[in-house]
N, C-alpha and C positions, 0 to 999 in steps of 0.2 A: 306605364303610360305606353310604351311600345306593345304590349299585350292587347291594349286595346284597340290601338292602331291597328293592328295585325289584324284584328276580330273585323273591324270596321272592313278594311281591306279584302276579306275574305268575304264578308258578306256582299259587296257593292259586285266581286266577280261572279258571284253565284246571283245575284238579281240579272246582272249582263249576259250570264251564260242562258240563263231561265229564259229572257226577252230573246236572246237570239235563236234560241229552241223553236218560242212561238213565231219570229218573223221567219222561220227557214218553213213552219209546217203551213203557214200561211201562202209562200212561195211555191210549194210542190202542191198545194192544192187548188191554187188556180191555174194550172196547167191545162187541163181541158176547155177552160174558156178561150185562150189562144189557141188552143191546138185548133179548135172546133174553127173558129175564124177565120183561122189561114184556110183552112181545107174547103169552108164553104166560099173563100175568094178563089178557090181554083187550084190552087196548090197541093202537090202531091203529097201523102202521107210521110215519105223517105224525105222530102224536100224540108217539112216541116219539123223532122226530129234533127236533120242537119243543121237546121239553124238555133236549135236550142243548143247544141255543143260546141259550134264552129266558134263562138265568142272567145270563150273559156281558154278553146285549143291555140288560137292565135293569141291571146294575150302572153300565155305562160308556154309557147314554145320553147325558148330557153330552158326552161324548168324539164322538159320531157325531155331535149337535147342531152342536158348535163346528168341526168338520170339511167339514160340509152349508155353513155358515155362511160360512166364511171362503173367499173368493175363490182363493186360492193351493192351496187341498189339493181344492175342488170336486168338480172331473174326477176327481180318484185315489179319493176316496172313493166316489163314483158307480161308479166301475169295481169298488170291492171292493164295494160292495153288490151290484152285478150277479152278479159272480162267486159271492159269499154265496147270493144265489138259486139259482143254477145247482146248488151242493154242496148245498144243503138239499134239494133238490126231488131229487136225484140217490142222496141217502142212504135216501130213503124206498124204492127201488127194493131196496138192499140189506137192510134190515130188512124187506121183506117175503121178500126170498130166505131169510133165517134163520128165518121161520115153516115151511118145507117141506123145506129141504134142513140137511144138517150144517152147523155153525159153520165145519168145517174148508174145505168146500166154497166158500163164500160168503169165507172169508177167501182164498183161494186166488182168487178172481177179482177182488177187490180188492187184491192184488197187482200186477195188471195195471197200475195207473196210470200207471207212468214211460211205456208205450209211448204213453197217451192226452198225459202229457204233452209229450211229442217231439210228436206230431201236431198238436195245439191251437197249440200255440207256434209251427211250422213256418207252420200254414195261416191262424193269425190273427194272428200278429206279422213274419212273414217270419222266423222264428227256424231258418235251416237248421241240424238236429242234425250234429254231428259224428261221424265212426266210433267214438270212442271214448264218446259217448253213446249212439248204439244198438246197440252192444257191449254196454255195463251194463245197457239196458234190457232188451237181449235175454237176458242172464244173469238179470236178476231175475225175467223171465217163465219163463224154462226152471227156475228153483230153485223157483218157485212150483209150476208144472207138475208136477215130479218130488216135491213134497211134498204134493201132493195131488191127482193126475191122476188116480189109480183113481176118487176119488170124482165128480169133475168130468165122465169119461168114462163114468161107469156109470148106473144107472138113472134118476137125480135127472130132476125136471121139467123141461123146457126152457125155457118161457116166466119161470117165477123167475128162473133162470139168466140171461138173455136182459135182464131186467130190472134184475137186479145189475149190470149193465155200466154202467147210469146213474151208480153212484158212483165208480169210477176215473175215469169220463169227466169228472164234477163237481170231482173233483179234479184231474184234470189242469187242467182250464179255472182252477182257483185256483191252482194253481202257478204257471201262467203269466202270470196278470194280476198276482200277487206279485212275481212276476220284471220284469216289463215294463211295468207299470201305479203299484205302491203304493212301489217303494222309496223315495219322496220324504216317503214317510208314517212317522211314527212306530210303533216298532212296537205300543204298543197300539192306535193309530187303528187300525193292518190290521187286529189282531186285532177290534176293535169293530165294523169297518163290513162287514167278511164275515159275523161273525156275526150282526148286525145283519139283513143280507140273508139269510141262511136264515130266519130268524124272519117276516119279511114274503112270503118265496116262501110259506112253510106255513102263515100265522096263515089263508087264507081256505079250505085245509082244515079246518083246528081249527075254524074258526066254524062251519062248515056240518056238522060231525060231530055225530054223540048223544052225550051227558052219558057213555055207559058206555065210548066209545070213546075218553075224551079223561082223563078223572078217574080218578086211580089208585082202586084198589078196595080198600086197605085200607093198614095199616101196612108191610107188605112192599113193597108196590108203592111208597110215598113213599121208602121209603129208598131204592129200587131209581132213582127218579128223581133224588135225591139225590144218588146216587154218580154216575148218566151225567152230571150236569150238572156236576158238582165235578173227579171223579177223571177223568173222558175229554174234556172240552172247557176249563173254566176254567183249570186248575192245567197241564194239560201245553203248552196253547195258550201 
């Protein structure tokens, strides 16, 4: 009887975990919709990135402070803050690209992050990629090119596309640091230190911007801010 109960419990956890992955994927997938809406409303790209991460950082600030105060977790927490800073600044390039190129084009570029992940892990942590990893990254990149290659190879502005590469690079840095330096931290602590790093990296840009670039212009914009903070950051992460 106990064995049957344990099997049922395992199946329930598996279903809940699968559901969680699906919900998280949906949350990450709608990022361009919120970002494009906010930039169309006049908000600066760095402000959009800032609002995405600031709610998580504010809610779990005690978690960050505890991780930095604790000698056993301080080094890992600083790695997380550093990688979060790179991710936050990189995401500005992605939002900037959304202003001038189709959402699909920017999305295709963002899907190159597995390649950057392998390169960063190899260059920084001497984690030589296996043949399977390289093949998988190549297949993902090929699928992204097939899905939106016509737009990428079309007459889109070159510089925004180049700047958009900062986002998958930052994401690659974040994944590499997560695997190689943050495994000893609790999941909530990992989320907090990375999000806080993004906020710290973007804060100088926000403080130096004009009121119109940073503050939502109306109720619709505030709802988009709430959506990008909750639906694409707090809940899926």
